[in-house]
C-alpha positions, -999 to +999 in steps of 0.1 A: +003+000+001+018+035-012+011+067+006-009+079-020-033+051-015-031+052+022-041+092+025-071+092+001-094+079+028-080+102+054-090+138+059-066+163+043-041+182+061-048+216+066-020+242+055-013+251+092+000+216+102+032+223+080+061+225+099+074+256+078+043+274+090+049+267+127+083+279+119+075+313+103+048+317+129+076+315+157+099+338+138+073+363+131+060+363+168+097+361+182+111+392+160+081+414+170+085+406+207+121+413+205+116+444+187+092+459+208+112+448+240+146+457+227+138+487+204+138+488+165+180+493+162+182+457+178+168+439+145+198+420+138+196+401+171+159+399+170+161+379+137+189+355+148+173+350+181+139+342+168+153+320+141+172+299+165+135+298+185+117+289+154+142+262+146+140+247+182+101+248+181+101+231+145+125+201+158+104+199+189+071+196+171+088+171+143+100+149+172+068+149+190+049+140+157+074+113+153+067+096+188+034+099+184+033+081+150+055+055+165+029+049+195+000+050+173+017+029+145+003+057+118+022+082+097+036+116+113+017+135+088-012+119+103-013+130+136-024+165+133-055+151+115-062+127+143-055+153+169-082+176+152-111+148+152-104+143+191-103+181+201-136+187+178-151+158+188-157+145+156-169+107+150-142+081+146-130+070+112-148+038+097-117+022+086-106-004+112-069+003+104-076+042+110-096+032+141-068+013+158-044+042+151-065+069+164-075+044+197-035+041+202-030+077+199-058+085+226-043+059+248-009+072+246-022+108+251-046+098+279-012+082+297+012+108+296-016+133+307-025+112+335+011+100+344+019+137+349-010+157+364-001+148+400+027+170+397+027+190+369-001+214+378+011+220+413+044+228+402+033+251+376+013+267+407+044+270+428+066+283+401+037+314+389+026+320+423+063+321+437+072+343+407+042+368+418+052+367+453+088+377+444+074+406+422+053+416+453+088+423+466+100+449+443+065+466+436+030+462+445+018+467+409+039+445+397+032+422+422-004+422+415-001+422+379+020+393+381-006+376+404-032+384+381-016+370+351-004+338+372-043+333+384-057+335+350-031+314+332-032+287+362-069+285+357-069+286+320-040+254+319-063+236+345-095+240+323-076+229+293-061+200+309-092+185+321-110+194+289-085+175+267-088+143+291-125+148+286-124+148+249-098+116+250-123+101+271-152+107+246-131+098+219-121+063+234-159+057+242-168+064+206-141+039+194-155+014+218-191+015+202 
């Protein structure tokens, strides 16, 4: 079975799933952030630093896709499509091979998510709330802003974590029948 035949029955990848798009996005955001924080005269260092960050993010995304593909027995190009199916709550595919691959991806993600749950969220709370406490030592305004941002970010991370776990569980139930 060739790759072209294999992908005919699968949903098509979106342009946002390409590594070069992810790298270009990180590059643009990185250059913009560095220019805002260091001034317009720092554009050479902004471009060099953002290019390094973009290359690093592309490496990390590629490595994660390859790892997920190995764990699920699918192609790395199919991982973003399967993730989208999980996150949007779509119906599982009819093809038995695709169902097995999606089930393996769901199991792998749930194992990782639940394995690190007990320490990751509390550790993030300690880090962000500790940073806010340190900011209070320099300025009440900076501390208040840091505390507000920490609470909002931690609330969002907790909500997203449990939402993603719920979506994985729902997909697992749909795959089982």
